[in-house]
VEXNUPA-274704 format. One record per residue (C-alpha): residue number from 0; x, z, y. Coordinates in Angstrom, 3 decimals, padded with zeros to 6 digits. Each point is the difference from the previous one (the first is absolute). Example, Ala and Ser with C-alpha at 12.3 -4.5 7.8 and 13.67 -1.06 7.14 Angstrom:
BEGIN
+-----+----------+----------+----------+
| num |        u |        w |        v |
+-----+----------+----------+----------+
|   0 |  012.300 |  007.800 | -004.500 |
|   1 |  001.370 | -000.660 |  003.440 |
+-----+----------+----------+----------+
% end
This chain:
BEGIN
+-----+----------+----------+----------+
| num |        u |        w |        v |
+-----+----------+----------+----------+
|   0 | -012.867 | -015.265 | -012.428 |
|   1 |  003.368 |  000.727 |  001.281 |
|   2 |  001.899 |  003.132 | -000.210 |
|   3 |  002.248 |  002.193 |  002.261 |
|   4 |  003.083 | -002.115 | -000.573 |
|   5 | -001.725 | -002.814 |  001.786 |
|   6 | -000.374 |  001.970 |  003.265 |
|   7 |  003.303 |  000.666 |  000.957 |
|   8 |  000.583 |  003.100 | -002.314 |
|   9 | -002.017 |  002.581 |  002.129 |
|  10 |  002.007 |  003.270 | -000.446 |
|  11 | -002.603 |  002.509 | -001.395 |
|  12 | -002.447 | -002.814 | -001.142 |
|  13 |  000.670 |  000.610 | -003.738 |
|  14 | -000.866 |  002.747 | -002.522 |
|  15 |  001.180 |  003.281 |  001.471 |
|  16 | -000.359 |  001.971 | -003.427 |
|  17 |  003.571 | -001.022 | -001.243 |
|  18 |  001.710 |  000.118 |  003.319 |
|  19 | -001.423 |  003.474 |  000.733 |
|  20 |  001.594 |  001.386 | -003.187 |
|  21 |  003.180 | -001.736 |  000.774 |
|  22 | -000.077 |  001.507 |  003.532 |
|  23 | -000.285 |  003.540 | -001.303 |
|  24 |  002.894 | -000.515 | -002.494 |
|  25 |  002.168 | -001.544 |  002.840 |
|  26 | -000.520 |  002.904 |  002.224 |
|  27 |  000.515 |  002.557 | -002.751 |
|  28 |  003.287 | -001.622 | -000.844 |
|  29 |  001.034 |  000.146 |  003.795 |
|  30 | -001.054 |  003.598 |  000.237 |
|  31 |  001.854 |  001.266 | -002.969 |
|  32 |  003.144 | -001.908 |  001.164 |
|  33 | -000.165 |  001.404 |  003.616 |
|  34 | -000.608 |  003.545 | -001.029 |
|  35 |  003.283 |  000.169 | -002.148 |
|  36 |  001.948 | -001.923 |  002.754 |
|  37 | -001.131 |  002.127 |  002.811 |
|  38 |  001.357 |  003.200 | -001.857 |
|  39 |  003.367 | -001.717 | -001.001 |
|  40 |  000.545 | -001.277 |  003.568 |
|  41 | -000.761 |  003.363 |  001.574 |
|  42 |  002.697 |  001.668 | -002.095 |
|  43 |  002.604 | -002.670 |  000.719 |
|  44 | -000.820 |  000.243 |  003.776 |
|  45 |  000.429 |  003.567 | -000.015 |
|  46 |  003.400 | -000.144 | -001.893 |
|  47 |  001.308 | -002.950 |  001.801 |
|  48 | -001.253 |  001.125 |  003.432 |
|  49 | -001.285 | -003.597 |  000.450 |
|  50 | -002.741 | -000.440 |  002.558 |
|  51 | -000.881 | -003.475 | -001.641 |
|  52 | -000.240 |  001.531 | -003.302 |
|  53 | -002.461 |  002.609 |  001.432 |
|  54 | -001.985 | -002.724 |  001.651 |
|  55 | -000.179 | -001.843 | -003.282 |
|  56 | -001.337 |  003.124 | -001.484 |
|  57 | -002.633 |  000.284 |  002.559 |
|  58 | -000.664 | -003.704 | -000.605 |
|  59 | -000.757 |  000.835 | -003.712 |
|  60 | -002.009 |  002.878 |  000.633 |
|  61 | -002.181 | -002.005 |  002.685 |
|  62 | -000.145 | -002.753 | -002.894 |
|  63 | -001.017 |  002.614 | -002.516 |
|  64 | -002.861 |  001.272 |  002.175 |
|  65 | -001.129 | -003.652 |  000.847 |
|  66 | -000.236 | -000.705 | -003.754 |
|  67 | -002.186 |  003.266 | -000.564 |
|  68 | -002.221 | -001.133 |  002.965 |
|  69 | -000.238 | -003.497 | -001.624 |
|  70 | -001.049 |  001.234 | -003.280 |
|  71 | -002.599 |  002.106 |  001.609 |
|  72 | -001.185 | -003.081 |  001.879 |
|  73 | -000.095 | -001.912 | -003.369 |
|  74 | -002.029 |  002.833 | -001.640 |
|  75 | -002.516 |  000.714 |  002.757 |
|  76 | -000.579 | -003.730 |  000.720 |
|  77 | -001.276 | -000.481 | -003.632 |
|  78 | -002.991 |  002.186 |  000.369 |
|  79 | -003.407 | -001.753 | -000.291 |
|  80 | -002.472 | -000.508 |  002.661 |
|  81 | -002.520 |  002.509 |  000.665 |
|  82 | -002.826 |  000.881 |  002.372 |
|  83 |  002.396 |  001.311 |  002.607 |
|  84 |  002.365 | -002.842 | -000.279 |
|  85 | -002.138 | -002.961 | -001.067 |
|  86 |  002.940 | -002.606 |  000.461 |
|  87 |  002.367 |  002.050 | -002.220 |
|  88 |  003.379 |  001.802 |  000.939 |
|  89 |  002.137 | -002.944 | -000.230 |
|  90 |  001.274 |  000.375 |  003.807 |
|  91 |  000.930 |  003.642 | -000.581 |
|  92 |  003.145 | -001.403 | -001.674 |
|  93 |  001.170 | -001.252 |  003.579 |
|  94 | -000.458 |  003.435 |  001.567 |
|  95 |  002.233 |  001.570 | -002.535 |
|  96 |  002.465 | -002.964 |  000.235 |
|  97 | -000.075 |  000.491 |  003.862 |
|  98 |  000.947 |  003.538 | -000.533 |
|  99 |  002.715 | -001.066 | -002.450 |
| 100 |  001.712 | -002.337 |  002.852 |
| 101 | -000.231 |  003.097 |  002.397 |
| 102 |  001.819 |  002.174 | -002.628 |
| 103 |  002.681 | -002.789 | -000.111 |
| 104 |  000.262 |  000.141 |  003.774 |
| 105 | -000.048 |  003.761 |  000.548 |
| 106 |  001.789 |  001.041 | -003.305 |
| 107 |  002.731 | -002.649 | -000.218 |
| 108 |  000.474 | -001.774 |  003.229 |
| 109 | -000.315 |  002.854 |  002.561 |
| 110 |  002.413 |  002.282 | -002.016 |
| 111 |  002.439 | -002.860 | -000.483 |
| 112 |  000.210 | -000.855 |  003.757 |
| 113 |  000.093 |  003.697 |  000.941 |
| 114 |  002.840 |  000.783 | -002.433 |
| 115 |  002.015 | -003.060 |  000.797 |
| 116 | -000.343 |  000.885 |  003.811 |
| 117 |  000.927 |  003.507 | -000.698 |
| 118 |  003.134 | -001.044 | -001.896 |
| 119 |  001.068 | -002.234 |  002.815 |
| 120 | -000.287 |  002.927 |  002.456 |
| 121 |  001.383 |  002.995 | -002.080 |
| 122 |  002.112 | -001.955 | -002.443 |
| 123 |  000.272 |  000.855 | -003.860 |
| 124 |  002.488 |  001.164 | -002.273 |
| 125 |  000.427 | -002.461 | -002.819 |
| 126 |  000.162 |  001.430 | -003.654 |
| 127 |  000.765 | -001.719 | -003.200 |
| 128 | -001.884 | -003.214 | -000.309 |
| 129 |  000.403 | -000.504 | -003.657 |
| 130 | -003.215 |  001.704 | -001.142 |
| 131 | -001.765 | -001.956 |  002.824 |
| 132 |  001.319 | -003.415 | -001.456 |
| 133 | -001.173 |  001.050 | -003.403 |
| 134 | -003.419 |  000.969 |  001.143 |
| 135 | -000.268 | -003.231 |  002.227 |
| 136 |  001.050 | -002.119 | -003.143 |
| 137 | -002.750 |  001.642 | -002.116 |
| 138 | -002.476 | -000.245 |  002.562 |
| 139 |  000.494 | -003.751 |  000.532 |
| 140 | -000.605 | -000.520 | -003.612 |
| 141 | -003.179 |  002.144 | -000.097 |
| 142 | -001.244 | -001.651 |  003.214 |
| 143 |  000.717 | -003.378 | -001.324 |
| 144 | -001.977 |  000.454 | -003.111 |
| 145 | -002.985 |  001.267 |  002.116 |
| 146 |  000.143 | -003.138 |  002.300 |
| 147 |  000.395 | -002.162 | -003.099 |
| 148 | -003.384 |  001.588 | -001.148 |
| 149 | -001.560 | -000.738 |  003.309 |
| 150 |  001.123 | -003.363 |  000.413 |
| 151 | -000.998 | -000.954 | -003.596 |
| 152 | -003.505 |  000.920 |  000.951 |
| 153 |  000.094 | -002.077 |  003.149 |
| 154 |  001.246 | -003.024 | -001.815 |
| 155 | -002.702 |  000.423 | -002.866 |
| 156 | -002.758 |  000.126 |  002.451 |
| 157 |  001.268 | -002.806 |  002.158 |
| 158 |  000.311 | -002.333 | -003.150 |
| 159 | -003.504 |  001.165 | -001.183 |
| 160 | -001.441 | -000.892 |  003.297 |
| 161 |  002.190 | -003.343 |  000.473 |
| 162 |  001.502 |  001.064 |  003.325 |
| 163 |  003.733 |  000.540 |  000.977 |
| 164 |  001.155 |  003.515 | -000.399 |
| 165 |  001.064 |  000.371 |  003.517 |
| 166 | -003.620 | -000.891 |  001.222 |
| 167 | -001.538 |  002.200 | -002.562 |
| 168 |  002.214 |  002.937 |  001.058 |
| 169 | -000.759 | -000.652 |  003.659 |
| 170 | -003.837 | -000.155 | -000.357 |
| 171 | -000.731 |  002.225 | -003.133 |
| 172 | -002.732 |  002.785 |  000.677 |
| 173 |  001.963 |  001.895 | -002.616 |
| 174 |  002.057 |  002.009 |  002.342 |
| 175 |  001.155 |  002.391 | -002.674 |
| 176 |  002.154 | -002.495 | -001.506 |
| 177 |  001.004 | -001.212 |  003.356 |
| 178 |  001.077 |  003.565 |  001.140 |
| 179 |  001.941 |  000.456 | -003.238 |
| 180 |  001.820 | -003.504 |  000.319 |
| 181 |  000.918 |  000.702 |  003.517 |
| 182 |  001.178 |  003.564 | -000.369 |
| 183 |  002.075 | -000.827 | -002.868 |
| 184 |  001.565 | -003.018 |  001.711 |
| 185 |  000.654 |  002.318 |  003.040 |
| 186 |  001.479 |  002.523 | -002.217 |
| 187 |  002.638 | -002.441 | -001.525 |
| 188 |  001.012 | -000.925 |  003.481 |
| 189 |  000.010 |  003.634 |  000.983 |
| 190 |  002.284 |  000.681 | -002.871 |
| 191 |  002.449 | -002.535 |  001.127 |
| 192 | -000.030 |  001.178 |  003.393 |
| 193 |  000.718 |  003.527 | -001.260 |
| 194 |  002.896 | -001.264 | -002.053 |
| 195 |  001.394 | -001.834 |  002.978 |
| 196 | -000.159 |  003.084 |  002.273 |
| 197 |  001.669 |  002.106 | -002.912 |
| 198 |  002.658 | -002.588 | -000.346 |
| 199 |  000.374 | -000.492 |  003.845 |
| 200 |  000.530 |  003.796 |  000.579 |
| 201 |  002.443 |  000.225 | -002.911 |
| 202 |  002.127 | -002.736 |  001.337 |
| 203 | -000.191 |  000.968 |  003.705 |
| 204 | -000.275 |  003.728 | -000.328 |
| 205 | -002.785 |  000.013 |  002.320 |
| 206 | -003.839 |  000.946 | -000.392 |
| 207 | -001.192 | -002.783 |  002.325 |
| 208 | -000.371 | -002.470 | -002.763 |
| 209 | -002.036 |  002.501 | -001.934 |
| 210 | -002.307 |  000.807 |  003.031 |
| 211 | -000.476 | -003.797 |  000.704 |
| 212 | -000.921 | -000.637 | -003.582 |
| 213 | -002.556 |  002.879 |  000.279 |
| 214 | -001.497 | -001.436 |  003.062 |
| 215 | -000.154 | -003.629 | -001.520 |
| 216 | -001.728 |  001.622 | -003.006 |
| 217 | -002.620 |  001.493 |  002.341 |
| 218 | -000.469 | -003.206 |  001.713 |
| 219 | -000.554 | -001.801 | -003.226 |
| 220 | -002.748 |  002.501 | -001.027 |
| 221 | -001.692 | -000.540 |  003.474 |
| 222 | -000.237 | -003.578 | -000.657 |
| 223 | -001.465 |  000.667 | -003.527 |
| 224 | -002.488 |  002.606 |  001.215 |
| 225 | -001.024 | -002.452 |  002.873 |
| 226 | -000.654 | -002.944 | -002.375 |
| 227 | -002.045 |  002.092 | -002.643 |
| 228 | -001.936 |  001.936 |  002.831 |
| 229 | -000.819 | -003.508 |  001.448 |
| 230 | -001.199 | -001.365 | -003.275 |
| 231 | -002.138 |  002.877 | -000.768 |
| 232 | -001.406 |  000.209 |  003.460 |
| 233 | -001.112 | -003.543 | -000.120 |
| 234 | -001.796 |  000.555 | -003.322 |
| 235 | -001.714 |  003.138 |  001.378 |
| 236 | -001.184 | -001.762 |  003.085 |
| 237 | -001.366 | -002.729 | -002.280 |
| 238 |  002.016 | -003.064 | -001.048 |
| 239 | -001.922 | -003.253 | -001.103 |
| 240 |  001.215 | -002.041 | -002.974 |
| 241 |  002.066 | -003.148 |  000.800 |
| 242 | -001.251 | -002.992 |  001.394 |
| 243 |  000.545 | -001.919 | -003.168 |
| 244 | -002.304 |  002.479 | -001.905 |
| 245 | -002.559 |  000.005 |  002.831 |
| 246 | -000.154 | -003.802 | -000.471 |
| 247 | -000.213 |  000.408 | -003.667 |
| 248 | -003.000 |  002.544 |  000.234 |
| 249 | -001.743 | -002.213 |  002.410 |
| 250 |  000.676 | -002.973 | -002.305 |
| 251 | -001.546 |  001.939 | -003.048 |
| 252 | -003.019 |  001.154 |  001.913 |
| 253 | -000.834 | -003.608 |  000.981 |
| 254 | -000.015 | -001.055 | -003.771 |
| 255 | -003.008 |  002.276 | -000.460 |
| 256 | -003.365 | -001.777 | -000.398 |
| 257 | -002.343 |  000.524 |  003.064 |
| 258 |  003.053 |  001.081 |  002.448 |
| 259 |  000.669 | -002.592 |  002.699 |
| 260 |  002.394 |  001.792 |  002.247 |
| 261 |  001.835 |  003.144 |  000.685 |
| 262 | -000.592 |  000.967 |  003.657 |
| 263 |  002.111 |  002.951 |  000.001 |
| 264 |  002.775 |  001.628 | -002.530 |
| 265 |  001.285 |  003.452 |  000.167 |
| 266 |  002.770 |  001.049 | -002.641 |
| 267 |  001.464 |  003.527 | -000.274 |
| 268 |  002.825 |  001.358 | -002.295 |
| 269 | -000.994 |  003.398 | -001.112 |
| 270 |  002.877 |  000.482 | -002.507 |
| 271 |  002.640 | -002.150 | -002.239 |
| 272 | -003.167 | -000.897 | -002.195 |
| 273 | -002.983 |  000.619 |  002.257 |
| 274 | -001.171 | -002.583 |  002.326 |
| 275 | -003.283 | -000.248 |  002.014 |
| 276 | -001.760 | -003.177 |  000.927 |
| 277 | -002.912 | -000.234 |  002.531 |
| 278 | -001.369 | -003.267 |  000.978 |
| 279 | -002.972 | -001.530 |  001.938 |
| 280 | -001.368 | -002.558 | -001.952 |
| 281 | -002.263 | -003.066 |  000.745 |
| 282 | -002.286 | -000.716 | -002.747 |
| 283 | -002.163 | -003.149 | -000.501 |
| 284 | -003.217 |  000.281 |  001.920 |
| 285 | -002.056 | -000.963 | -003.010 |
| 286 |  001.564 |  002.462 | -002.203 |
| 287 | -002.379 |  002.678 | -001.227 |
| 288 |  000.807 |  003.747 |  000.141 |
| 289 |  000.605 |  000.108 | -003.714 |
| 290 |  002.503 | -002.959 |  000.403 |
| 291 |  001.869 |  001.765 |  002.709 |
| 292 |  000.183 |  003.352 | -001.932 |
| 293 |  001.493 | -001.899 | -003.041 |
| 294 |  002.315 | -002.118 |  002.246 |
| 295 |  001.534 |  003.361 |  001.413 |
| 296 |  000.408 |  001.214 | -003.726 |
| 297 |  001.877 | -003.277 | -001.023 |
| 298 |  002.218 |  000.149 |  003.132 |
| 299 |  001.043 |  003.500 | -000.734 |
| 300 |  000.739 | -000.886 | -003.581 |
| 301 |  002.077 | -003.096 |  000.860 |
| 302 |  001.950 |  001.792 |  002.758 |
| 303 |  000.851 |  002.814 | -002.467 |
| 304 |  001.029 | -002.507 | -002.747 |
| 305 |  002.242 | -001.737 |  002.555 |
| 306 |  001.490 |  003.182 |  001.457 |
| 307 | -000.313 |  003.139 | -002.204 |
| 308 |  001.028 |  002.195 |  002.710 |
| 309 | -003.202 | -000.643 |  001.941 |
| 310 | -002.036 |  003.014 | -000.699 |
| 311 | -002.790 | -000.321 |  002.551 |
| 312 | -002.017 | -002.934 |  001.339 |
| 313 | -002.656 |  000.241 |  002.577 |
| 314 | -001.796 | -003.137 |  000.891 |
| 315 | -002.244 | -000.244 |  003.017 |
| 316 | -002.534 | -002.881 |  000.184 |
| 317 |  000.233 | -001.309 |  003.544 |
| 318 | -001.692 | -002.965 |  001.573 |
| 319 |  002.443 | -002.881 |  000.822 |
| 320 |  001.323 | -000.849 |  003.330 |
| 321 | -002.482 | -003.055 |  000.365 |
| 322 | -002.893 |  002.179 | -001.027 |
| 323 |  000.788 |  002.642 |  002.678 |
| 324 |  000.561 | -002.742 |  002.672 |
| 325 | -003.444 | -001.350 | -000.903 |
| 326 | -001.555 |  003.425 | -000.019 |
| 327 |  001.447 |  000.750 |  003.512 |
| 328 | -001.252 | -003.388 |  001.317 |
| 329 | -003.403 |  000.707 | -001.339 |
| 330 |  000.021 |  003.297 |  002.091 |
| 331 |  000.499 |  002.679 | -002.650 |
| 332 |  000.192 |  001.395 | -003.492 |
| 333 | -001.766 | -002.000 | -002.696 |
| 334 | -001.046 |  003.039 | -001.624 |
| 335 | -001.931 |  001.268 |  003.134 |
| 336 | -003.746 | -000.228 |  000.280 |
| 337 | -002.108 | -001.528 |  002.663 |
| 338 |  001.149 |  001.087 |  003.402 |
| 339 |  003.374 |  001.419 | -001.130 |
| 340 |  003.455 | -001.379 |  000.518 |
| 341 | -000.743 | -001.621 |  003.213 |
| 342 | -000.041 |  003.192 |  002.244 |
| 343 | -003.927 | -000.251 |  000.106 |
| 344 | -001.598 |  003.663 |  000.225 |
+-----+----------+----------+----------+
% end
C-alpha cells in the first residue's frame, strides 16, 4: 500500500495533529511580535511626523488583530462534532480567517492609503527620523524572526509530504500559517518602504516621498488581503483535494475486494487535517450484502491508512453503467414488481 508521498504530496493529506500545534505557536509568535512593534511604530510616527511610520503602525495593529482572529479560528475549529454540527467545526476556521483578511484590508490598507493621500494634499512637517530608524531596525529583526518561524513550518510540512515548498504554500488548507507568512513578508517589505520614504524625505526635504511610501504600503496590504480572502473563500465554498490525490483515492478503492468500479467521486477539504470522501461504488453483482458491508469497512480503513487526514468516508452502492443501460433497455427498474417500471397503470 502506498503512502501520501506517492500521490504528489497533497497538502493537508498528512496527520494534522503536529501541524495544528505548530500553527498555533507560529501565530502566537507573530501576534506577540506585532503587538510590540505596533506600539513602537506609533510612538515613532508621532515623534517624527512620518505618515509612512503611522501607516506601518496601522499595518502592525491590523496584523495583531489578524493573529487574534486566527487564534480564535484555530481554537474554535478544534471543537468535536455534535448533533447540531455532525460534520464538525473545521470550516469555521475559514470564516475567522476571512474576517482576518478583512481586518488587514480595513485596518491597514485603507488607513495607509488615506494617510498617504492626505499627506500628498496637505503636506507634513518632518521631525527627527532617528527614533523611526531605530524602531524600523528593531521591527525588521522581530518580523524576520516571526517570518522565519512560519517558513520553517512550511518547509517541514512540505518535506514531510514530499512536495516543493512553493506548491505546499500555494495549496495548503492551513490558511493560518499562510496568513502569517504573507503578512510577515509584507511587513518586511513595508518596513523597507517606510525607511525609503523617511530617507527620501530627509534628503529632499519634501514629504512626498513619505506619502508615496504610505500609499505603496497600503497597496501591498490590499494585495495580501485579496490573496488571503480568495484562499479562504475557496475553502468556504468547498475545495476538492488535488487531482493526484483523487486519483490515489480511486486507485485505493479499486484494490478493495468486490469493488469493480468508482462511478462517481466527491472530495471536500473541511480543514487542514479534515477531508471528506463520498463515492458511488459499483460492487460485484454476486457479492452478498455482508460482503458489501465488509468491503465498505475495508475501503474506509485503507483510505485512512493512506491519507490520515481523511476523517469521513461515505460509500453508496450503485449499479454500474452497463447495468443501468440494461435496466433501461428492459423497460425499467429491476427492483420493480410486475407492471412497474414500464409506465403500466
